[in-house]
C-alpha positions in Angstrom: -4.7 -18.8 -24.6 -4.2 -15.2 -25.4 -6.6 -12.6 -24.2 -8.6 -10.8 -26.9 -11.4 -8.3 -27.3 -14.1 -10.9 -27.5 -15.1 -11.0 -23.8 -18.6 -9.4 -23.6 -19.2 -9.8 -19.8 -16.3 -8.7 -17.6 -16.7 -8.9 -13.9 -14.1 -7.2 -11.5 -14.1 -8.3 -7.9 -12.7 -5.5 -5.8 -13.3 -1.7 -5.8 -9.8 -0.6 -4.8 -7.0 1.1 -6.8 -6.5 -1.8 -9.2 -10.2 -2.7 -9.8 -11.4 0.9 -10.3 -8.6 1.7 -12.7 -9.4 -1.4 -14.8 -13.2 -0.6 -14.8 -12.4 3.0 -15.8 -10.1 1.8 -18.6 -12.6 -0.8 -19.9 -15.6 1.5 -19.9 -13.6 4.3 -21.6 -12.1 2.2 -24.4 -13.3 2.7 -27.9 -14.6 -0.9 -28.0 -16.6 -0.5 -24.8 -19.8 0.2 -26.8 -19.5 -3.0 -28.8 -21.9 -4.9 -26.5 -19.4 -5.2 -23.6 -20.6 -4.9 -20.0 -18.4 -4.2 -17.0 -19.5 -5.1 -13.5 -17.5 -4.0 -10.6 -18.3 -5.7 -7.3 -17.0 -3.7 -4.3 -17.3 -5.0 -0.8 -17.2 -1.6 1.0 -20.3 0.6 1.0 -18.3 3.7 0.6 -17.4 5.3 -2.8 -14.0 3.8 -3.9 -11.1 6.0 -2.6 -7.4 6.5 -2.9 -6.1 4.3 -0.1 -2.7 6.1 -0.3 -4.4 9.2 1.2 -6.1 7.6 4.2 -3.5 9.1 6.6 -4.5 12.5 5.4 -8.1 11.8 6.3 -7.0 10.5 9.7 -5.0 13.7 10.2 -8.1 15.8 9.4 -6.5 17.4 6.4 -9.0 15.9 3.9 -12.5 14.8 4.2 -13.4 11.3 2.9 -15.0 12.8 -0.2 -11.8 14.5 -1.2 -10.0 11.2 -1.8 -12.9 9.5 -3.6 -12.0 8.0 -7.0 -13.9 9.0 -10.1 -17.1 6.8 -10.4 -17.5 4.3 -13.2 -21.2 4.9 -14.2 -23.3 1.9 -14.7 -20.6 -0.6 -13.5 -20.3 -0.2 -9.8 -22.1 -2.3 -7.2 -21.2 -1.3 -3.7 -21.6 -3.2 -0.5 -21.7 -6.5 -2.3 -19.3 -9.3 -1.4 -18.5 -12.1 -3.7 -18.6 -15.4 -1.8 -18.0 -18.1 -4.4 -16.7 -18.5 -8.0 -18.4 -21.2 -10.0 -15.7 -21.8 -12.7 -17.7 -24.5 -14.5 -20.6 -22.2 -15.3 -18.6 -19.0 -15.1 -20.7 -17.5 -12.3 -19.9 -15.2 -9.3 -22.2 -15.8 -6.3 -22.6 -12.9 -4.0 -23.7 -12.6 -0.3 -27.0 -10.9 -1.3 -28.1 -13.9 -3.2 -27.4 -12.5 -6.7 -25.5 -14.4 -9.3 -23.2 -12.6 -11.8 -22.2 -14.4 -15.0 -18.8 -13.6 -16.7 -16.8 -14.2 -19.8 -13.8 -12.9 -18.0 -13.4 -12.5 -14.3 -10.7 -10.2 -12.7 -9.7 -10.7 -9.1 -8.7 -7.4 -7.6 -9.4 -8.4 -4.0 -6.5 -6.5 -2.5 -5.0 -7.4 0.9 -5.9 -7.7 4.5 -3.9 -6.2 7.5 -1.7 -8.6 9.3 -2.8 -9.0 12.8 0.2 -10.2 14.9 -0.1 -13.0 17.4 -0.3 -10.8 20.5 -1.4 -12.0 23.8 -4.8 -10.4 24.5 -5.6 -9.6 20.9 -8.0 -12.6 20.5 -10.4 -13.2 23.4 -12.3 -16.5 23.8 -15.7 -16.2 22.5 -15.2 -12.8 20.9 -14.6 -12.2 17.1 -14.0 -8.5 17.3 -10.8 -6.8 18.5 -10.6 -5.3 21.9 -12.0 -1.8 22.3 -9.3 0.7 21.5 -7.4 -1.6 19.1 -7.5 -0.6 15.5 -6.1 -1.9 12.1 -5.4 0.9 9.7 -6.3 -0.4 6.2 -9.8 0.7 5.1 -11.9 3.8 5.2 -13.9 2.2 8.0 -10.7 1.7 10.0 -9.8 5.3 9.4 -13.2 6.7 10.4 -13.3 4.6 13.5 -9.8 5.6 14.6 -10.6 9.3 13.8 -13.6 9.2 16.0 -11.7 7.7 18.9 -8.7 10.1 19.0 -8.7 13.2 21.0 -6.0 15.8 22.0 -3.8 14.1 24.7 -4.9 10.6 23.8 -2.1 8.0 24.5 -1.7 6.1 21.3 0.8 3.3 20.5 1.4 2.5 16.8 2.8 -1.1 16.4 4.8 -1.3 13.2 7.3 1.2 11.8 6.9 0.7 8.0 5.3 3.1 5.6 1.8 2.7 7.0 2.9 2.9 10.7 4.9 6.0 10.1 2.0 7.6 8.2 -0.4 6.7 11.0 1.9 8.0 13.7 2.4 11.4 12.1 -1.4 11.7 11.5 -2.3 10.8 15.1 0.3 13.4 16.3 -1.4 15.9 14.0 -4.6 15.4 15.9 -2.8 16.1 19.2 -2.4 12.5 20.4 0.6 11.5 22.5 2.1 8.9 20.1 4.6 6.1 20.6 5.8 4.3 17.5 7.0 0.7 18.3 9.1 -0.9 15.5 10.5 -4.4 15.8 13.2 -3.9 13.2 16.4 -2.0 13.6 15.1 1.2 12.1 11.9 2.7 10.7 10.8 2.1 7.1 13.6 -0.4 6.8 12.1 -1.9 3.6 12.5 1.5 1.7 15.3 3.4 3.5 18.9 2.7 4.6 20.1 3.4 8.1 21.2 7.1 7.4 17.8 7.9 5.8 15.9 6.2 8.5 17.8 8.1 11.2 16.9 11.4 9.5 13.2 10.4 9.3 13.3 9.4 13.0 14.7 12.7 14.1 11.9 14.5 12.2 9.2 12.3 13.7 10.7 13.0 17.1 10.7 16.7 16.5 6.9 16.4 15.9 6.5 14.8 19.2 6.4 11.1 18.1 8.3 8.8 20.5 10.1 6.2 18.5 11.2 2.8 19.8 13.2 0.5 17.5 14.3 -3.1 18.0 11.2 -3.3 20.2 9.1 -6.3 20.1 5.5 -6.2 21.3 4.4 -9.2 23.2 0.8 -8.5 24.2 -1.9 -6.1 25.0 -3.0 -5.3 28.7 -6.8 -5.2 28.8 -9.0 -3.5 31.4 -12.7 -4.0 32.3 -14.8 -2.2 29.8 -17.4 -0.1 31.7 -17.8 -2.8 34.3 -18.7 -5.5 31.8 -17.6 -9.0 32.7 -14.2 -9.8 31.5 -11.4 -7.7 29.9 -12.5 -5.5 27.0 -10.5 -2.3 26.5 -6.8 -1.8 25.8 -5.0 -0.1 28.7 -1.3 -0.8 27.7 1.0 -2.4 25.2 3.4 -4.9 26.8 6.9 -5.3 25.4 9.0 -8.4 25.3 11.2 -7.2 28.2 8.1 -6.6 30.3 8.0 -2.9 30.0 4.5 -1.4 29.4 3.5 1.5 27.2 0.2 3.1 28.4 -2.3 3.1 25.5 -5.8 4.4 25.1 -5.5 3.5 21.5 -3.4 0.9 19.7 -2.9 1.0 16.0 -1.8 -2.3 14.3 0.3 -1.4 11.2 2.2 -4.7 10.8 2.0 -5.1 7.1 -0.6 -6.7 4.8 -1.4 -10.2 3.4 -2.9 -10.8 -0.1 -6.7 -11.8 0.0 -6.6 -15.1 -1.7 -9.6 -16.9 -0.1 -11.9 -16.7 -3.1 -9.1 -17.9 -5.5 -8.1 -20.7 -3.2 -11.6 -22.0 -2.7 -12.0 -22.0 -6.5 -9.0 -24.2 -6.9 -6.8 -21.5 -8.5 -3.0 -21.7 -8.1 -2.2 -19.8 -5.0 1.3 -19.3 -3.3 1.8 -16.2 -1.3 -0.7 -14.5 -3.8 -2.8 -15.6 -6.7 -0.2 -16.7 -9.3 -0.5 -14.9 -12.7 1.5 -15.0 -15.9 2.5 -12.3 -18.3 -1.0 -11.8 -19.4 -2.1 -11.5 -15.8 -4.0 -14.8 -16.1 -4.4 -17.2 -13.3 -4.3 -21.1 -13.7 -7.9 -20.6 -15.2 -7.5 -18.8 -18.6 -10.9 -17.0 -18.0 -9.8 -15.5 -14.7 -7.2 -12.8 -14.2 -5.7 -11.2 -11.1 -4.2 -7.7 -10.4 -3.1 -5.6 -7.6 -2.1 -6.5 -4.1 -3.6 -10.1 -4.4 -1.6 -11.0 -7.6 1.8 -12.7 -7.5 3.7 -12.2 -10.7 7.1 -13.7 -11.4 7.4 -14.8 -7.7 6.8 -11.2 -6.6 4.2 -9.4 -4.6 4.3 -5.7 -5.1 1.8 -4.3 -2.6 2.2 -0.8 -4.2 -0.2 1.5 -6.0 2.1 2.0 -8.9 2.2 -1.7 -9.7 -1.5 -2.0 -9.3 -2.2 0.7 -11.8 0.3 -0.6 -14.3 -1.3 -4.1 -14.1 -4.7 -2.6 -14.5 -3.7 -0.7 -17.6 -2.0 -3.7 -19.1 -5.0 -6.0 -18.5 -7.3 -3.4 -19.9 -5.4 -3.3 -23.2 -5.3 -7.2 -23.2 -9.0 -7.5 -22.8 -9.8 -5.0 -25.5 -7.2 -5.4 -28.1 -7.9 -7.5 -31.2 -5.1 -10.2 -31.8 -6.9 -11.9 -34.7 -4.7 -9.9 -37.2 -1.6 -11.5 -35.7 -0.5 -8.6 -33.5 1.3 -9.9 -30.5 -0.7 -9.6 -27.2 0.3 -7.1 -24.6 2.5 -8.5 -22.0 3.0 -7.4 -18.4 6.7 -7.9 -17.5 6.9 -6.4 -14.1 6.9 -2.9 -12.4 9.8 -0.9 -11.3 8.1 1.1 -8.5 9.3 4.2 -6.7 8.0 4.8 -3.1 7.1 8.4 -2.4 5.9 9.9 0.9 5.2 13.4 2.1 4.9 13.9 5.9 3.3 17.2 6.6 4.4 19.2 9.7 2.3 19.7 12.7 0.8 23.2 12.9 1.8 26.1 10.7 4.7 25.7 8.3 7.7 27.9 8.4 10.6 27.9 6.1 11.8 25.0 4.1 14.9 24.4 6.2 13.3 24.1 9.6 11.8 21.0 11.2 8.2 22.4 10.7 8.5 22.1 6.9 7.1 19.0 5.2 9.4 16.0 4.8 9.4 14.5 1.4 11.1 11.2 0.8 11.5 8.8 -2.1 13.1 5.4 -2.4 13.6 3.0 -5.3 15.3 -0.2 -6.1 18.0 -1.7 -4.0 19.1 0.8 -1.4 21.6 -1.5 0.4 24.8 -2.0 -1.6 26.4 -5.4 -2.4 30.2 -5.8 -2.2 31.7 -4.2 -5.3 28.9 -1.7 -5.7 29.6 2.1 -5.9 27.7 4.4 -3.5 27.4 8.1 -3.8 25.7 10.1 -0.9 25.3 13.7 0.1 24.1 14.9 3.5 23.0 18.4 4.2 22.5 18.5 8.0 21.4 22.2 8.0 18.5 21.6 5.6 17.7 18.0 6.8 18.3 16.6 3.4 19.9 13.3 2.3 20.6 11.8 -1.1 22.2 8.4 -1.9 22.4 6.3 -5.1 23.7 2.7 -5.5 25.5 1.9 -8.8 26.3 -1.7 -9.8 28.6 -1.9 -12.8 27.3 0.7 -15.3 23.7 0.6 -13.9 21.8 2.7 -11.3 20.2 0.1 -9.2 18.7 2.1 -6.2 18.5 5.3 -4.4 17.1 7.1 -1.4 16.3 10.8 -1.2 14.9 12.7 1.8 14.2 16.4 2.2 15.3 17.4 -1.3 13.7 15.6 -4.2 14.9 17.9 -7.0 16.8 15.0 -8.6 14.2 12.3 -8.2 12.5 12.6 -11.6 15.7 12.2 -13.6 17.0 9.5 -11.2 13.8 7.5 -11.5 13.8 7.7 -15.3 17.5 6.4 -15.4 16.6 3.6 -13.1 13.3 2.6 -14.8 15.0 2.7 -18.3 17.8 0.4 -17.0 20.2 1.9 -19.5 24.1 2.0 -19.1 25.3 5.1 -17.4 27.6 7.3 -19.5 31.2 6.2 -18.9 32.5 9.7 -18.8 30.0 11.1 -16.3 31.1 11.3 -12.7 28.9 9.4 -10.4 28.4 12.5 -8.2 26.6 14.0 -11.1 23.8 11.7 -10.5 22.9 13.7 -7.4 22.9 17.1 -9.2 19.6 18.6 -10.2 19.6 17.0 -13.7 20.3 13.6 -12.2 23.0 12.9 -14.7 20.6 12.9 -17.7 
């Protein structure tokens, strides 16, 4: 069943990046005035915001209002949680007792932070986390953590991925004494290779972040909370070897898991995420899914770039007219580039000193397979590193830190997936024009 422009009542569950982008596209489309209504159900009471910039709010660089997304007039309902989908009658039932009918329903429910099975994290008879323990996923998480940190606060960040690195840098910016505990062999191992990760680690350490890799956290050591009965506040993080890291704050940045509860309860096909086809439809043709919660082609993206592309594709699907025989829009996947800027602590100096910002970008497969060609350049003086991986006549991945002058051309070459010119030296890929 192809999507078409006939849906008059479109309901979007989720006010994050994907849901907001879709609602904006639908209300701005030329056909939006033709009797179509768009309702966006957002669980958080805050104005929708750019989650990518939460670390900047934690660091005190931005206020929450700065990262707010443009509103969708007449479509947003904030602080409303969808609790059940009635597929037979095409209704969404909400926690405030309201019932919202739909012709098309879009699940943009995002993801939840993974809470690792640490000893002491879950206490008998308590649903909340121990005092001083914070996930870092939502604006509420960010504001709660921001209110708790003070100069000199001993903070342990558990998880050395993109989110953990961002949180550690932000806490250090606030004057905390930060330890980053990463179970893997090196930080940001999903995006970076060993050399790039070591450069990142050195920069973090130059900013006062103590980094521990190949370090498994076993549990939390709790102390009495203001004399209350039973343990209540984190005092230390215990490692698998028995060593303890003193901690007044502990940040859990151990990854995310798609929010699929609504879809599962409604009987939709759910694996790791909500399974969708090339029209971003679930197993129910009247329900779609986009963003972190969606699994397309056996892949979960969990990246803002993919969420935006899926929202744009679905907006076109829901508004285009296929009656004239025009092929429906298809979503065939996203080739996403990860970018991160880690700002320095305190005043900046020149671009070749540790107090300058560290820009990094990674895309595709950064670990070569046997037979792949690898080209890399390292500038120890400027703290820059560039590497590309070429398989046959295709660019399949790359890592850049400190100097991103070639990233635009490299990203275009990789995204287009076109053969590289046979006469172009591979080293030319790392020159300012990226071999284009």
